[in-house]
C-alpha positions in Angstrom: 36.8 32.3 -13.4 35.5 29.9 -10.7 36.7 30.3 -7.2 37.9 27.0 -5.8 38.1 26.0 -2.2 41.8 26.0 -1.3 41.1 23.3 1.4 39.6 20.9 -1.2 41.3 17.5 -1.3 42.8 17.8 -4.8 43.0 15.8 -7.0 39.2 15.3 -6.8 37.7 12.2 -8.5 34.3 12.2 -10.1 32.3 10.5 -12.8 28.9 9.4 -13.9 26.7 6.6 -12.6 28.2 4.2 -15.1 31.7 5.7 -14.6 32.0 6.3 -18.4 30.1 9.3 -19.8 26.9 10.8 -18.4 27.4 13.7 -16.0 25.1 15.8 -13.8 24.4 19.4 -13.3 23.5 21.8 -10.5 20.3 22.5 -12.4 17.9 20.8 -14.8 14.7 22.5 -15.3 11.9 20.2 -16.7 8.4 21.0 -17.9 6.2 18.0 -17.6 4.3 17.6 -20.9 2.0 14.9 -22.3 3.9 12.8 -24.9 1.0 13.3 -27.4 1.7 17.1 -27.3 5.4 16.8 -28.3 6.4 17.0 -31.9 9.8 17.4 -33.6 10.6 20.1 -36.1 13.9 18.4 -37.1 15.1 14.8 -36.9 13.7 12.2 -34.4 15.8 12.1 -31.3 18.1 9.2 -30.4 16.9 7.3 -27.3 19.3 6.2 -24.6 18.6 4.6 -21.2 21.0 5.7 -18.5 21.4 4.4 -15.0 19.3 6.0 -12.2 19.4 6.0 -8.5 16.1 4.0 -8.4 17.7 1.3 -10.6 14.9 1.5 -13.1 16.9 3.6 -15.5 16.0 6.9 -17.2 15.0 7.1 -20.9 16.6 10.2 -22.5 15.8 11.6 -25.9 18.9 13.3 -27.4 19.4 15.4 -30.5 21.0 13.1 -33.0 23.5 15.8 -34.1 24.7 17.5 -30.8 23.4 14.9 -28.3 21.8 17.5 -26.0 19.1 16.0 -23.9 15.7 17.2 -25.2 13.4 15.3 -22.8 13.5 12.4 -20.5 11.0 9.8 -19.1 11.6 8.6 -15.6 8.5 6.3 -15.4 7.9 5.2 -19.0 4.4 6.6 -18.7 2.5 9.1 -20.9 4.4 12.2 -19.6 7.8 13.6 -20.8 10.1 15.9 -18.8 11.0 18.4 -21.5 14.3 20.3 -20.8 13.1 23.9 -20.6 16.5 25.1 -21.8 15.7 23.5 -25.2 12.6 25.7 -25.7 12.7 28.9 -27.8 11.1 30.8 -24.9 12.3 29.1 -21.7 11.2 32.0 -19.5 7.6 30.9 -20.0 8.3 27.8 -17.7 9.7 29.0 -14.3 10.0 26.2 -11.7 7.2 25.6 -9.3 9.1 23.2 -7.1 12.8 22.5 -6.4 13.6 18.8 -5.9 16.5 16.8 -4.7 17.7 19.8 -2.6 19.5 17.5 -0.2 22.3 17.3 -2.7 22.4 21.0 -3.7 25.6 22.8 -3.2 25.9 25.1 -0.2 26.4 28.1 -2.6 23.1 27.6 -4.3 20.5 29.9 -2.7 16.9 29.2 -3.5 14.4 32.0 -3.6 12.7 32.8 -0.3 9.4 31.1 -0.1 10.2 28.7 -2.9 8.7 25.2 -2.6 11.6 22.8 -2.1 11.9 19.2 -1.1 15.0 17.1 -0.2 14.1 14.3 -2.7 11.3 14.0 -5.1 7.8 15.3 -4.4 4.4 13.7 -4.0 2.3 14.9 -7.0 -0.7 15.4 -4.7 1.4 18.0 -2.7 2.4 20.0 -5.8 0.1 19.5 -8.7 -3.3 21.1 -9.1 -6.5 19.1 -8.8 -7.0 19.5 -12.6 -3.5 18.2 -13.3 -3.9 15.2 -11.1 -7.2 14.3 -12.7 -5.7 14.7 -16.2 -2.7 12.6 -15.2 -5.0 9.8 -13.9 -7.0 9.9 -17.2 -3.7 9.6 -19.2 -2.5 6.7 -17.1 -5.9 4.9 -17.5 -5.6 5.4 -21.3 -2.0 4.1 -21.3 -3.2 1.0 -19.3 -6.0 0.4 -21.9 -3.5 0.7 -24.8 -1.2 -1.7 -23.1 -4.0 -4.3 -22.7 -5.1 -3.8 -26.3 -1.5 -4.3 -27.5 -1.3 -7.7 -25.8 
């Protein structure tokens, strides 16, 4: 049973960005995976664009049956942020950086020595040289495909 702060100003209001449905969580663990390496073993997910702090919106792929978020795409690029909790073996993807820690609750204690940033991170500060090069090649390919499509 949760222990509530007796000094909290109840009733407490809350809601999502649009003030209708979507809610947040203390933790979302994402594995960044190239879109070409993702396949579905069941039905294609339902796509939804939800509001985001940047104003650009966030594309989320949800299971069409239970509506659990499977992956999201923040930049509409060639990478997907796959929800690690949807993997059969989530232990194989521990976090390498904790982001948006400025809004973490005081009771959340990050592991000593863990890489943590208050907002989002700069890829060059976190990703390996190989990952940065691979990402650049993916972005170049995506730009070429966009030009060919026009």
